[in-house]
C-alpha positions in Angstrom: -10.5 32.9 -12.8 -7.4 32.7 -15.0 -4.0 31.8 -13.6 -0.8 30.3 -14.7 0.5 27.0 -13.2 3.9 25.5 -13.6 3.5 21.7 -13.5 6.1 19.1 -12.7 6.9 16.9 -15.6 5.4 13.8 -14.0 2.2 15.6 -13.2 1.9 16.9 -16.8 2.4 13.4 -18.2 -0.3 12.0 -15.9 -2.7 14.9 -16.8 -2.1 14.3 -20.5 -2.8 10.6 -20.1 -6.1 11.3 -18.3 -7.0 14.0 -20.9 -6.5 11.5 -23.8 -8.3 8.6 -21.9 -11.3 10.7 -21.0 -11.4 12.7 -24.2 -11.8 15.8 -22.0 -10.1 19.2 -21.9 -7.1 19.9 -19.7 -9.1 22.6 -17.9 -11.9 20.2 -17.0 -9.4 17.5 -15.8 -7.4 19.9 -13.6 -10.6 21.4 -12.1 -12.1 18.0 -11.3 -8.9 16.7 -9.7 -8.4 19.9 -7.7 -12.0 19.6 -6.4 -11.3 16.1 -5.3 -8.0 17.0 -3.7 -9.5 20.0 -1.9 -12.4 18.0 -0.6 -10.1 15.4 0.8 -7.8 18.0 2.3 -10.8 19.5 4.2 -11.9 16.2 5.7 -10.8 15.5 9.2 -8.3 12.7 9.6 -9.8 9.4 10.6 -8.7 8.1 13.9 -7.3 4.6 13.3 -7.3 1.9 15.9 -4.1 0.0 16.2 -4.2 -3.4 14.4 -4.1 -6.3 16.9 -3.5 -10.0 16.2 -4.8 -12.4 18.8 -2.3 -14.9 20.1 -3.1 -18.6 20.1 -1.5 -21.6 21.8 0.5 -23.8 19.4 1.3 -26.5 21.9 4.6 -27.6 23.1 7.7 -27.3 21.0 8.4 -30.6 19.1 12.1 -29.9 18.8 14.5 -29.9 21.7 16.2 -26.8 20.6 15.5 -24.7 17.5 19.1 -23.5 17.6 20.0 -26.8 15.9 18.8 -26.3 12.4 19.5 -29.9 11.3 17.4 -31.3 14.2 14.6 -28.9 13.5 14.5 -29.9 9.8 14.7 -33.6 10.6 11.6 -33.2 12.8 9.7 -31.0 10.3 10.6 -32.8 7.1 11.8 -36.2 8.2 15.3 -37.6 7.9 15.1 -37.6 4.1 15.9 -33.8 3.9 19.6 -34.7 4.1 
C-alpha cells in the first residue's frame, strides 16, 4: 500500500538517526516501528497495584521539639555545628 505521511520535524529527525544507525531503509524503519506501536496499542492495559511502603517504629523522638532547629541540630550533630 502506498500512502503519503506528513511527519513532525522531531519524528523525522529520529527516523533519520535510526535509519543511519541501522543502515536500513526508511520504509523498513517506519514499518517496524508502526508494527511495534500497533501491537502495544492493542494490548490490554495492565492493572497496577498501588505502591505501598510499610511503616516501622523509629522509637521515641530524641529532641524535645523539632520546631527548634538549633536544638535539633545540636542533638543530631553535636554542639560543634555552631
